[in-house]
C-alpha positions in Angstrom: -24.4 27.5 -28.9 -22.9 28.9 -32.0 -24.5 31.4 -34.3 -25.2 28.5 -37.1 -27.0 26.3 -34.8 -28.9 29.1 -33.3 -29.5 29.8 -37.2 -30.8 26.5 -38.2 -32.7 26.0 -35.0 -35.0 29.1 -35.7 -35.4 28.7 -39.2 -36.7 24.8 -38.7 -38.8 25.9 -36.1 -40.4 28.9 -38.2 -40.9 26.6 -41.1 -42.7 23.8 -38.9 -44.8 26.6 -37.4 -45.7 28.2 -40.8 -44.0 27.2 -43.9 -45.2 30.2 -45.6 -43.7 32.4 -43.0 -42.0 35.4 -44.7 -38.2 36.5 -44.6 -39.2 39.6 -42.5 -41.2 37.3 -40.0 -38.2 34.9 -39.7 -35.6 37.5 -39.8 -37.6 39.1 -36.3 -37.6 35.8 -34.6 -33.6 35.4 -35.3 -32.9 39.1 -34.2 -35.0 39.0 -31.2 -33.6 35.5 -29.9 -30.0 36.4 -30.6 -27.8 36.9 -27.3 -28.3 40.3 -26.0 -24.5 41.1 -26.9 -25.0 40.8 -30.5 -28.5 42.4 -31.1 -28.0 45.6 -31.4 -24.8 45.4 -33.6 -26.8 43.1 -35.8 -30.3 44.8 -35.7 -27.9 47.9 -36.9 -26.5 46.5 -39.8 -29.7 44.7 -40.8 -31.7 48.3 -40.8 -28.8 49.6 -43.0 -29.7 47.3 -46.0 -32.3 47.9 -48.6 -35.8 45.9 -47.8 -34.4 43.4 -51.0 -31.1 42.7 -49.1 -32.5 41.9 -45.8 -32.5 38.3 -45.9 -32.0 35.6 -43.5 -28.5 34.7 -45.2 -27.6 38.5 -44.9 -28.8 38.1 -41.0 -26.5 34.9 -40.8 -23.4 36.5 -42.1 -24.0 39.9 -40.3 -24.2 37.6 -37.1 -21.3 35.3 -37.6 -18.7 38.6 -38.6 -20.3 40.1 -35.1 -19.7 37.2 -32.9 -16.1 36.9 -34.9 -15.3 40.7 -33.8 -16.5 40.3 -30.2 -14.2 37.1 -30.0 -11.7 38.8 -31.3 -11.6 41.7 -29.0 -12.0 39.7 -25.4 -8.9 39.6 -23.8 -7.2 36.6 -23.0 -6.4 35.9 -19.3 -3.0 36.5 -18.8 -1.2 33.7 -17.0 1.1 34.7 -13.9 3.9 32.0 -12.9 
């Protein structure tokens, strides 16, 4: 599942469950459901933001950036001939 599809699904579920759910609560759901390999990095960066900057859009950008960095650091398998 891509970060964007995960994000869209959680946002949709939150709005269906409670149309007036706060950004803070939605972010909590987003953070808690994200895969473990990204969770700590995302939470750390979100905590570094001011309260007013902690938005669902900020979460999405941070999550995408973290996933991209992780993918860059995965060593490609060497083929042996």
